[in-house]
C-alpha positions in Angstrom: 0.0 0.0 0.0 1.4 3.4 -1.0 2.0 6.1 1.7 -0.3 9.1 1.3 0.8 11.1 4.3 4.3 11.6 5.7 6.3 13.9 8.0 7.7 17.0 6.2 11.5 16.8 5.6 11.9 20.1 7.4 10.5 18.8 10.7 12.6 16.6 13.1 11.4 13.5 15.0 11.3 15.4 18.3 8.3 14.8 20.5 6.2 17.9 21.1 6.2 19.8 24.4 3.1 21.8 23.5 -0.1 21.3 25.6 -3.0 19.1 24.3 -5.1 21.1 21.9 -2.5 23.7 21.1 -2.3 24.4 17.4 1.5 25.4 17.4 2.1 21.9 16.1 -0.2 22.4 13.1 1.4 25.7 12.3 4.9 24.2 12.6 3.9 21.5 10.1 2.5 24.1 7.6 5.7 26.2 7.8 7.7 23.0 7.2 5.5 21.9 4.3 5.9 25.3 2.7 9.7 25.2 3.0 9.7 21.7 1.5 7.4 22.6 -1.4 9.6 25.6 -2.3 12.9 23.6 -1.9 14.6 26.2 0.3 15.4 24.2 3.5 19.1 24.5 3.2 18.8 28.3 2.9 16.3 28.9 5.7 17.1 30.5 9.0 14.3 30.6 11.6 14.3 32.9 14.7 12.3 32.3 17.8 12.3 34.6 20.8 10.8 34.0 24.3 7.4 32.3 24.3 5.8 29.0 23.7 7.8 28.5 20.6 11.1 29.1 22.4 12.0 25.5 21.7 11.1 25.7 18.0 14.7 24.8 17.0 14.0 21.3 18.4 11.3 20.8 15.7 12.6 22.4 12.5 15.3 20.7 10.6 16.9 23.9 9.5 19.2 26.6 11.0 17.6 28.4 13.9 18.5 31.4 16.1 17.3 32.4 19.6 16.5 36.1 20.1 15.8 38.1 23.2 12.1 38.7 24.1 10.5 40.7 21.3 13.8 41.2 19.4 13.4 38.6 16.6 12.7 41.2 13.9 16.0 43.0 14.8 17.9 39.8 14.5 16.2 38.9 11.3 17.0 42.3 9.9 20.7 41.8 10.6 20.9 38.3 9.2 18.9 39.2 6.0 20.9 42.2 5.3 24.3 40.5 5.7 23.1 37.3 3.8 20.2 38.3 1.5 20.5 34.9 -0.2 19.0 33.3 3.0 15.3 32.8 3.6 14.7 34.2 7.1 11.6 33.9 9.1 10.6 34.9 12.7 8.2 32.8 14.7 6.5 34.9 17.4 3.5 34.9 19.7 1.3 37.8 20.6 2.8 38.5 24.0 6.2 38.7 22.3 5.4 40.5 19.0 2.5 42.7 20.1 3.9 43.8 23.5 7.6 44.1 24.1 8.3 43.6 20.4 5.7 46.1 19.1 8.3 48.7 18.1 10.5 46.1 16.5 7.9 44.7 14.2 6.3 48.0 13.2 9.7 49.5 12.2 10.8 46.4 10.4 7.7 46.4 8.4 7.9 50.1 7.8 11.5 49.7 6.5 10.3 46.9 4.2 12.8 44.3 5.5 12.7 41.3 3.3 11.9 38.6 5.8 8.8 36.7 6.8 7.0 36.7 10.2 4.7 33.9 11.4 2.7 35.6 14.1 0.7 33.2 16.4 -2.1 35.0 18.1 -3.8 33.0 21.0 -5.0 36.1 22.9 -2.9 35.4 26.0 0.6 34.9 27.3 1.1 31.2 27.0 4.5 30.0 28.3 4.8 32.6 31.1 1.7 31.8 33.0 -1.5 33.0 31.2 -1.1 36.8 31.7 -3.2 39.3 29.8 -1.7 40.0 26.3 -2.3 43.0 24.0 -4.6 40.7 22.0 -6.7 39.4 25.0 -10.4 39.9 24.4 -12.7 42.2 26.4 -13.9 40.4 29.5 -11.5 37.5 28.9 -9.9 36.3 32.1 -6.2 36.0 32.6 -3.9 35.6 35.6 -3.3 39.4 35.6 -6.9 40.1 34.9 -8.9 37.7 37.1 -12.1 39.6 36.4 -11.5 39.9 32.8 -9.9 42.5 30.5 -11.3 45.9 31.3 -11.1 48.0 28.2 -11.8 51.2 30.1 -8.5 50.7 31.8 -6.3 49.0 29.2 -8.0 49.6 25.9 -9.2 47.3 23.2 -7.2 44.3 21.9 -4.7 45.2 19.2 -5.3 44.0 15.7 -1.7 43.6 14.5 -2.5 42.7 10.8 -4.8 45.7 10.6 -2.2 47.9 12.2 0.7 46.9 10.0 -1.4 47.0 6.8 -2.0 50.7 7.5 1.7 51.4 6.8 2.5 52.8 3.3 5.4 50.5 2.7 4.5 47.6 0.4 4.0 44.4 2.3 2.1 41.1 2.4 -0.1 41.0 5.5 -2.7 38.3 6.1 -4.6 36.7 8.9 -5.5 33.0 8.9 -6.3 30.3 11.4 -5.8 26.5 11.7 -8.6 25.5 14.2 -10.5 23.4 11.6 -9.4 21.5 8.4 -11.4 24.0 6.2 -9.0 26.8 7.3 -5.7 24.9 7.2 -5.3 24.8 3.4 -5.8 28.6 3.3 -3.3 29.1 6.1 -0.7 26.9 4.2 -1.3 28.8 1.0 -0.7 32.1 2.9 2.5 30.9 4.5 3.8 29.6 1.2 2.9 32.9 -0.5 4.8 34.9 2.2 8.0 32.8 1.6 7.5 33.2 -2.2 7.4 37.0 -1.9 10.7 36.8 0.1 12.3 34.5 -2.6 11.3 37.2 -5.1 12.8 39.9 -2.8 9.4 41.7 -3.0 8.5 42.8 0.4 8.1 42.2 4.2 5.5 39.6 4.9 3.5 38.7 8.0 1.1 35.8 8.4 -1.0 36.2 11.6 -2.4 32.8 12.7 -5.3 32.9 15.2 -4.5 30.0 17.5 -5.8 28.2 20.6 -4.5 28.0 24.2 -6.8 25.6 26.0 -4.5 25.4 29.1 -4.4 29.1 29.8 -8.0 29.7 28.7 -9.2 27.0 31.2 -11.0 25.1 28.4 -10.9 21.6 26.8 -9.4 21.5 23.4 -12.9 21.4 21.7 -14.2 24.2 23.8 -11.2 26.2 22.8 -11.9 25.6 19.1 -15.6 26.7 19.6 -14.5 29.8 21.5 -12.0 30.7 18.9 -14.5 30.4 16.1 -17.4 32.1 17.9 -15.4 34.9 19.7 -11.9 35.4 18.4 -12.7 35.2 14.7 -15.5 37.7 15.0 -13.0 40.3 16.2 -9.9 39.0 14.4 -11.4 38.7 10.9 -9.6 36.4 8.4 -8.3 37.4 5.1 -5.6 39.4 3.2 -5.1 42.9 4.6 -2.3 44.0 2.2 -0.9 42.5 -1.0 2.1 44.1 -2.8 1.3 45.6 -6.2 
């Protein structure tokens, strides 16, 4: 019998450390599949700062760098400028990219740096204990907001894709999700497109992926999928926000 499904070459055999129901593993696979499809594995350099994906280098069979919290875009800028032949991507969560790394990602996008960012938005700080993130929903509970996010005190959740798309610099900005099979093919297409734009030296690219965090949300994996679809996706709408001319 022929094999119809196999592990991407760009993934290792390491066992996952992610929580049950977390969709980081799905996103990892889509990134690896895109790298394999484009035949660029030996030219890829990934960068992961602090967050749930801090151990991403265990899972990807390509060169990887570790950055300080929020500073992955700065490291990516340096690597890409010194070695423009490399395919550089950052893999960042919302606590990292939208909080301490907000200035880094905005200025990298505004400069039009030619690297790719995979931005995982699960509306909470995952690895560090479930604190409120810039993307946490109104009324959503967190360890630092036990009564829920109070928008009168801390403002509304930040829509990073919308924010970056407002910059005049050409870029590819899209928001996808991987919570159900019907969304996964669109997410892979977006990730592959982002790498393709980098291969063509066209523009900065960011793929925001709305993800789940059952552990810190206090939900079962299926409850987390339902909540993502019924709550997060109504606020974080899917689709392309900016495409280079």
